[in-house]
C-alpha positions as CSV (number, residue, x, y, z in Angstrom):
1,X,-4.7,-10.8,-26.4
2,X,-2.5,-8.4,-24.4
3,X,-2.0,-9.2,-20.7
4,X,-0.5,-6.7,-18.4
5,X,1.3,-7.9,-15.3
6,X,2.5,-5.7,-12.5
7,X,6.2,-6.2,-11.6
8,X,7.3,-5.4,-8.1
9,X,10.6,-5.8,-6.3
10,X,11.3,-8.5,-3.7
11,X,10.8,-6.1,-0.7
12,X,7.4,-5.0,-2.0
13,X,6.4,-8.6,-2.5
14,X,7.2,-9.3,1.2
15,X,5.3,-6.0,2.1
16,X,2.0,-7.5,0.9
17,X,2.3,-10.1,3.6
18,X,2.7,-7.7,6.5
19,X,0.1,-6.9,9.1
20,X,-0.9,-3.4,10.2
21,X,1.9,-3.7,12.8
22,X,4.5,-4.3,10.1
23,X,6.5,-1.2,9.2
24,X,7.2,0.0,5.7
25,X,10.3,-1.5,4.1
26,X,13.4,0.8,3.5
27,X,12.5,1.9,0.0
28,X,8.9,2.9,0.7
29,X,8.4,6.6,1.1
30,X,5.2,8.4,2.3
31,X,3.3,10.2,-0.4
32,X,0.5,12.7,0.2
33,X,-1.1,13.5,3.5
34,X,-2.4,10.9,6.0
35,X,-6.2,10.5,5.8
36,X,-7.9,10.4,9.2
37,X,-11.4,8.8,9.6
38,X,-13.4,9.3,12.7
39,X,-15.5,6.3,13.9
40,X,-19.3,6.6,13.9
41,X,-20.7,5.8,17.4
42,X,-17.8,4.1,19.1
43,X,-15.4,7.0,18.8
44,X,-12.7,4.8,17.3
45,X,-11.3,5.8,14.0
46,X,-8.6,4.8,11.6
47,X,-6.2,6.3,9.2
48,X,-4.8,5.6,5.7
49,X,-1.4,6.6,4.3
50,X,0.0,6.1,0.8
51,X,3.5,4.9,0.1
52,X,5.6,4.6,-3.1
53,X,8.6,2.3,-3.6
54,X,11.6,4.2,-4.9
55,X,12.9,1.0,-6.5
56,X,10.0,-0.4,-8.5
57,X,7.5,2.4,-8.2
58,X,4.8,0.2,-6.6
59,X,2.1,2.1,-4.6
60,X,0.8,0.8,-1.3
61,X,-1.9,2.1,1.0
62,X,-1.6,1.4,4.7
63,X,-4.9,1.2,6.5
64,X,-5.5,0.7,10.2
65,X,-9.2,-0.1,9.7
66,X,-10.0,-3.4,11.4
67,X,-12.0,-4.9,8.5
68,X,-9.3,-4.3,5.9
69,X,-5.9,-5.9,5.2
70,X,-3.2,-3.5,6.4
71,X,-1.0,-3.1,3.3
72,X,-2.9,-2.8,0.0
73,X,-0.9,-2.9,-3.2
74,X,-2.5,-0.6,-5.7
75,X,-2.1,-0.6,-9.5
76,X,-0.1,2.4,-10.7
77,X,1.2,3.8,-14.0
78,X,4.6,2.7,-15.1
79,X,4.9,-0.6,-13.2
80,X,3.4,-2.9,-15.8
81,X,5.2,-5.1,-18.3
82,X,3.5,-6.3,-21.5
83,X,3.6,-10.1,-22.0
């Protein structure tokens, strides 16, 4: 059975532990446009922004939505090793 495991750099590993107030580490660069979402009755909204690490190519999404964790590590092509 083939198992794929995502390998990420030390800074990306630490990034997964940050809150929404934690900034992106030095090798994370914004990709794409920021996505703005308007709240339904309360007028409050949130945004999401994608980032890619220039070192290990990991992809993160930063979300300011209250019910989500802030920094989401997403699977991406080219960052998996076969075991």
